[in-house]
C-alpha positions in Angstrom: 95.4 86.9 64.3 96.7 84.6 66.9 99.4 83.0 66.7 99.0 79.1 65.7 98.7 77.0 68.9 102.9 75.3 68.1 103.7 78.8 68.0 102.3 80.3 70.7 102.7 77.0 73.3 106.5 77.4 72.3 106.5 81.0 73.3 104.4 80.9 76.3 106.4 78.2 77.6 109.2 80.5 77.2 107.3 83.5 79.1 106.5 81.3 82.0 110.2 80.0 82.3 112.2 81.6 85.4 114.4 83.6 82.9 112.4 84.9 80.3 111.5 88.8 80.4 108.1 89.2 80.6 105.8 92.2 78.6 103.9 93.4 81.5 101.0 95.9 81.8 100.1 97.5 84.8 96.7 99.7 83.9 94.6 101.6 86.5 92.0 105.0 85.6 93.6 107.6 88.3 96.3 109.5 87.4 97.4 111.6 90.7 99.0 109.7 93.7 96.2 110.6 96.4 95.0 106.5 97.2 96.5 103.5 98.2 96.1 101.8 94.6 97.9 104.3 92.6 101.2 104.2 95.3 100.8 100.3 95.0 100.2 100.0 91.2 103.3 102.3 90.7 105.5 100.0 92.9 104.7 97.3 90.7 105.4 98.7 88.1 108.6 100.2 89.1 109.7 96.9 90.6 108.9 94.8 88.0 111.1 96.8 85.8 113.9 96.8 88.0 113.5 93.0 88.3 114.7 93.3 84.3 110.8 93.2 83.2 109.4 95.0 79.9 106.5 97.0 82.5 104.5 99.7 81.1 101.7 102.0 83.1 98.5 102.1 81.2 96.4 105.8 82.4 94.8 108.6 82.0 97.1 111.2 80.6 98.5 114.2 82.5 98.6 113.5 85.9 101.2 112.9 88.3 101.6 108.9 87.2 102.7 110.1 83.7 105.0 112.9 85.2 106.6 110.1 87.5 106.8 107.4 84.8 108.9 110.3 82.3 111.2 111.2 85.3 111.9 107.3 85.9 111.7 106.0 82.3 109.4 103.7 82.6 107.1 103.4 79.8 103.6 104.8 79.7 100.5 104.7 77.6 97.9 107.5 78.0 94.1 106.6 77.5 91.2 108.3 78.1 89.6 105.1 80.6 86.2 107.3 80.6 84.2 105.1 82.6 83.0 101.6 82.4 81.3 101.5 79.0 84.9 103.6 77.0 85.0 101.1 74.1 87.1 103.0 72.4 89.8 103.2 74.9 89.2 99.2 74.8 89.9 99.3 70.9 92.6 101.0 72.0 94.2 98.6 74.8 93.8 95.8 72.7 96.1 97.3 69.9 98.8 98.2 72.4 98.2 94.0 73.7 99.5 93.6 70.1 102.3 96.2 69.6 104.0 94.8 72.7 103.3 91.4 72.7 101.9 91.7 76.3 102.1 88.6 78.5 100.3 89.9 81.7 98.0 92.9 82.3 97.1 93.3 86.0 94.5 95.9 86.4 94.1 97.7 89.7 90.4 99.3 89.7 87.1 98.9 88.2 87.3 100.8 85.6 90.4 99.3 84.1 89.0 95.9 84.6 86.1 96.9 82.4 88.2 98.4 79.6 90.9 95.5 79.7 87.9 93.4 79.4 86.9 94.8 76.4 90.2 94.7 74.8 90.4 90.6 75.8 87.7 90.1 73.1 89.9 91.8 70.5 93.3 90.3 71.4 93.7 87.7 74.1 95.6 88.2 77.3 98.0 85.3 78.5 97.9 86.2 82.0 95.0 88.5 83.3 95.2 89.7 86.9 92.6 91.4 88.9 93.7 93.7 92.2 91.2 93.9 95.0 91.9 96.2 97.9 88.8 96.8 99.6 86.5 94.3 101.6 83.2 95.5 100.1 81.6 92.4 98.8 80.9 92.0 95.2 77.3 92.6 94.0 75.4 90.9 91.2 76.9 94.1 88.9 80.6 92.9 89.7 80.1 89.5 90.2 80.3 88.4 86.0 83.5 90.6 85.8 85.2 88.3 88.3 83.8 85.4 87.3 84.4 85.3 83.8 87.4 82.7 82.3 89.3 85.2 81.0 89.9 86.5 84.2 92.7 84.1 85.6 93.6 85.6 89.6 92.0 87.8 91.7 94.5 89.2 93.8 93.9 90.3 97.1 95.6 92.8 99.6 94.5 90.2 102.3 93.2 86.9 103.4 89.9 89.1 104.8 89.3 90.2 101.5 90.2 86.9 99.8 87.1 85.5 102.1 84.4 87.9 101.1 85.3 88.0 97.6 85.2 84.1 97.4 82.2 84.1 99.3 80.2 87.6 97.9 81.6 86.0 94.1 80.9 82.6 94.3 84.7 81.9 92.7 86.4 79.2 92.9 88.8 79.3 96.0 92.0 78.9 93.5 91.4 81.7 91.6 92.0 84.3 94.6 94.9 84.4 96.0 96.3 87.3 98.5 99.6 88.7 97.3 100.1 91.5 100.5 101.1 95.1 99.8 104.6 96.2 100.3 106.8 98.5 101.7 110.0 100.3 99.8 111.9 99.7 102.9 114.9 102.0 100.8 112.1 104.7 101.0 111.0 103.9 104.6 114.1 103.9 106.9 114.2 105.2 109.7 117.9 105.3 109.6 117.7 107.8 106.8 114.5 109.8 107.2 114.1 112.7 109.4 110.8 114.3 110.6 111.9 117.4 112.4 110.8 119.5 108.9 107.3 118.4 110.1 107.0 119.3 113.4 108.7 122.2 112.2 105.9 123.1 109.9 102.8 122.4 111.5 104.3 123.8 115.1 104.4 121.2 117.0 107.0 120.7 119.7 109.6 118.0 119.8 108.8 117.2 123.0 105.4 116.3 121.8 103.9 113.1 122.0 102.6 113.1 118.4 99.9 110.7 117.1 98.7 110.2 113.2 96.6 109.2 111.2 96.6 109.3 107.4 93.2 109.0 105.9 89.9 111.0 106.7 87.4 109.8 104.8 84.3 108.9 107.1 85.0 105.0 107.3 88.5 105.6 108.3 86.9 106.4 111.7 88.6 109.9 111.9 85.6 110.7 114.0 86.6 108.1 117.2 90.3 109.5 117.0 89.3 113.4 117.5 87.1 111.9 120.1 89.7 110.1 121.8 92.0 112.8 122.5 90.4 114.2 125.2 91.4 111.6 127.4 94.7 111.4 125.6 95.5 114.9 126.2 94.1 114.7 130.2 96.6 112.2 130.3 99.3 113.8 128.5 98.9 117.3 128.1 101.8 117.4 125.4 100.0 114.8 123.4 99.1 116.2 119.4 97.1 114.8 116.9 98.4 115.4 113.1 95.2 114.3 110.8 96.4 113.7 107.3 94.8 113.8 104.1 91.5 115.6 104.4 89.7 115.9 101.0 89.6 119.9 101.3 89.6 123.2 103.6 85.9 122.7 104.2 86.9 119.0 105.8 90.2 120.6 107.4 87.8 123.0 109.0 85.4 120.5 110.1 87.9 118.3 112.0 89.3 121.6 113.6 85.3 122.5 114.6 84.9 119.1 116.0 87.9 119.4 118.2 87.3 123.1 119.3 83.9 121.3 120.6 85.7 118.6 122.7 88.1 121.5 123.9 91.5 120.1 122.1 91.5 122.4 119.8 95.2 122.9 120.6 95.8 119.6 120.3 94.9 118.2 116.8 96.3 119.4 113.5 94.1 118.9 110.0 95.9 118.9 106.8 95.1 117.8 103.1 97.5 115.2 100.8 100.6 114.6 101.2 103.7 113.2 99.3 106.1 113.4 102.0 104.8 110.5 104.4 108.4 109.0 105.0 108.8 112.2 106.7 105.6 112.0 108.9 106.1 108.8 109.5 109.4 109.6 111.2 108.0 112.4 112.5 105.1 110.7 114.7 105.4 108.9 117.9 102.3 106.7 117.3 100.5 105.8 114.5 96.8 105.2 114.6 94.0 103.9 111.9 90.4 103.2 113.2 89.0 102.6 109.7 85.7 100.1 110.3 84.4 99.1 107.1 85.8 98.9 103.5 89.8 98.1 104.4 92.1 95.7 103.9 95.5 96.1 105.3 96.1 100.3 106.0 99.2 101.1 104.2 100.2 103.8 106.4 100.5 101.6 109.2 102.9 99.0 107.2 104.7 102.3 106.6 104.8 103.5 109.9 105.9 99.7 111.1 108.9 100.4 108.7 109.4 103.3 109.9 110.0 101.4 113.7 107.3 103.2 115.0 104.2 101.3 117.0 100.6 101.3 116.0 97.3 101.5 117.3 94.1 100.3 115.1 91.1 98.4 114.8 90.7 94.8 114.6 89.4 95.0 111.5 89.9 93.8 107.9 93.2 92.8 107.4 94.9 94.6 109.9 95.4 91.3 112.3 97.1 90.1 109.8 99.7 92.6 109.8 99.4 93.9 113.4 100.0 91.3 116.2 98.5 92.6 119.1 100.8 93.1 121.9 103.7 92.5 119.6 104.1 95.3 117.1 101.0 97.3 118.4 97.5 97.4 120.0 94.3 96.5 118.1 91.0 98.2 119.1 87.8 97.6 118.9 86.3 99.2 115.9 84.0 102.6 116.3 85.1 103.1 120.1 86.9 106.5 121.2 87.6 104.9 124.7 89.1 101.9 123.4 91.3 103.8 121.3 92.0 105.9 124.1 93.1 103.4 126.3 95.5 101.7 123.7 97.1 105.6 123.0 97.4 106.0 126.5 98.9 102.4 126.8 101.7 103.2 124.6 102.0 107.1 125.5 103.0 105.7 129.1 105.6 103.1 128.2 108.6 104.5 125.5 110.9 101.5 126.3 107.8 99.1 125.9 107.0 101.5 122.6 110.7 101.4 121.4 109.8 97.6 121.6 106.7 97.3 119.4 108.5 99.7 116.8 111.1 97.5 116.3 109.2 94.2 116.5 106.8 96.1 113.8 110.3 97.2 111.2 111.1 93.4 111.5 107.6 91.9 110.4 107.5 94.5 107.2 110.9 93.4 106.6 109.9 89.8 106.5 106.4 89.7 104.8 105.6 93.3 104.0 108.0 94.4 101.7 108.0 95.8 98.0 110.5 93.7 97.3 108.8 90.2 98.7 105.4 91.6 97.3 107.6 91.7 93.4 108.8 87.9 93.8 105.4 86.9 94.9 103.7 88.6 91.6 106.0 87.3 89.4 105.7 83.9 90.8 102.5 84.5 90.5 102.3 85.8 86.5 104.9 82.7 85.9 102.1 80.4 87.4 99.4 81.7 85.3 101.4 81.5 82.1 102.4 77.8 83.0 99.0 77.1 83.5 98.4 78.7 79.8 101.1 76.9 78.2 99.8 73.7 79.8 96.3 74.3 77.9 97.4 74.6 74.8 99.6 71.8 74.9 96.6 69.6 75.7 94.4 71.0 72.6 97.5 70.4 70.3 
């Protein structure tokens, strides 16, 4: 049963105070570190725990997330989270809410969102936050999940997505807030991480100009980057592209076949998913991302900037909120191999300017896109929502 109003008001008022330890669930159905959402969810869990809160991660058992939680001493709750209609997981989550006396539920993907909604009908959630990291509009099926009053805030990772969600979801603007995803500046520290091992592993010479993109889904625009390489190689025969995160061997072969067709087979290397992203960022000379739809702010660009590397990216989604054209990198027209090639060649031809872009990028991440800044903003958001709930309960008392 729910607590009486007076008791609940007292407890939630304490939860909203700056000193009170919060009981927080970070919920995501994915159990492997193969997408940005998993990394950002885990960063929130570990970062908020480091700030003194009682945090648990809820996701499918038996994967990398559970193993990392156990290694790092973070509470883990395994639920099947089989799909949008998994009522059994919803009932079990409601029991977790009661047992842990949860203040905050922060969900990071669609299945987690639905399961938490089922749980909320059995156990009130004082602060229910939904993450949205892609710019695809909300359709008629998804819209009601975001419009429910029991969902207190929708957190988007950039202003561009916020505008899309407000318009397509027909949501009040005050319900949708931007909290930029953050980089762990201790993990992505150019003074501590070397990329020499990456170059040795892939046989890339130390004097090669290494261009890198992490992400090989179709909408990530990898084809345009490979198509740009003939012009890049013509300008600098020592240029090399390392394309990371191909989904399987068939896609790796497809990338290499495309490079061979374009006459740059010896200048393009494709590989699968990697966990050593700091080392990859340290190895490169230029980070590129040519995504043209569905993106928020490309996380690998943030990470490369944290490593003091210049970037070239499509002028799409939230990328312009991170990359200041001509200051921290170059913005280029989406779906244009020629524009990408021109920007890469420009950076490649001026090492001093490239170093200046990289230094400015590191500073920009430190000031507004670090994990520490993100944790401060998330905690402030949670306490704001809990304070609003306290005020509503007090009004009804």
